[in-house]
C-alpha positions as CSV (number, residue, x, y, z in Angstrom):
1,M,-52.5,49.5,-15.6
2,T,-54.6,50.8,-12.8
3,V,-57.9,51.8,-14.3
4,K,-60.6,49.1,-13.9
5,A,-61.9,49.6,-17.4
6,D,-58.4,49.0,-18.8
7,I,-58.0,45.9,-16.7
8,I,-61.3,44.4,-17.8
9,K,-60.5,45.1,-21.5
10,Y,-57.1,43.5,-21.1
11,L,-58.7,40.4,-19.5
12,K,-61.4,40.1,-22.1
13,D,-58.9,40.5,-24.9
14,S,-56.7,37.8,-23.4
15,F,-59.6,35.4,-23.4
16,A,-60.4,36.3,-27.0
17,F,-56.8,35.6,-27.9
18,G,-56.9,32.2,-26.2
19,H,-60.2,31.3,-27.9
20,K,-58.7,32.3,-31.3
21,A,-55.6,30.2,-30.7
22,V,-57.6,27.1,-29.6
23,A,-59.7,27.4,-32.7
24,T,-56.6,26.7,-34.8
25,L,-56.0,23.3,-33.3
26,N,-56.7,20.2,-35.3
27,A,-55.6,16.6,-35.4
28,S,-52.6,17.3,-37.6
29,N,-51.0,20.1,-35.5
30,L,-52.1,19.2,-32.0
31,V,-48.9,17.3,-31.0
32,Q,-46.3,18.7,-33.4
33,P,-43.4,20.1,-31.5
34,I,-43.2,23.9,-31.4
35,T,-40.2,25.9,-30.3
36,R,-40.2,28.9,-27.9
37,N,-37.6,31.5,-27.1
38,N,-35.1,30.1,-24.5
39,K,-37.6,27.4,-23.4
40,P,-37.8,23.7,-24.2
41,P,-40.0,22.6,-27.1
42,T,-43.6,21.8,-26.3
43,T,-46.9,21.1,-28.1
44,R,-50.0,23.1,-28.8
45,L,-51.9,20.5,-26.8
46,F,-49.8,21.2,-23.7
47,L,-50.2,25.0,-24.0
48,A,-54.0,24.7,-24.6
49,T,-54.4,22.5,-21.5
50,F,-52.0,24.5,-19.4
51,A,-53.8,27.8,-19.8
52,P,-57.1,26.8,-18.0
53,A,-55.2,24.7,-15.5
54,H,-53.0,27.7,-14.6
55,A,-56.2,29.9,-14.3
56,F,-57.4,27.4,-11.7
57,D,-54.2,27.9,-9.7
58,H,-54.8,31.6,-9.6
59,Y,-58.5,31.0,-8.6
60,G,-57.2,28.9,-5.7
61,Q,-54.8,31.7,-4.6
62,I,-57.7,34.2,-4.7
63,V,-59.9,31.9,-2.6
64,E,-57.1,31.5,-0.1
65,Y,-56.5,35.2,0.1
66,L,-60.2,35.9,0.6
67,R,-60.4,33.3,3.4
68,M,-57.3,34.7,5.1
69,N,-59.1,38.0,5.2
70,G,-62.3,36.6,6.7
71,I,-64.3,36.7,3.4
72,V,-66.2,33.6,2.3
73,P,-65.8,33.2,-1.5
74,P,-69.0,33.3,-3.4
75,A,-68.7,29.7,-4.7
76,S,-68.4,28.5,-1.0
77,R,-71.5,30.3,0.3
78,G,-74.6,28.4,1.0
79,Q,-77.6,28.5,-1.4
């Protein structure tokens, strides 16, 4: 995938998928074990909290990359 429009669509679709998945969570299924292919069992709660935490990891990597290249990230710029 190299076309910007395709990348943006993929990103937006991935967020929509995440929102749809989180909307299915409720008190009765939040901590029920779920199985995954060739991975240890986990819970919906873990997966729902891992997704945004993992996104913050990537944000941190982007910030570091920008700073290594002499660019001040927008969130770090003065008002």
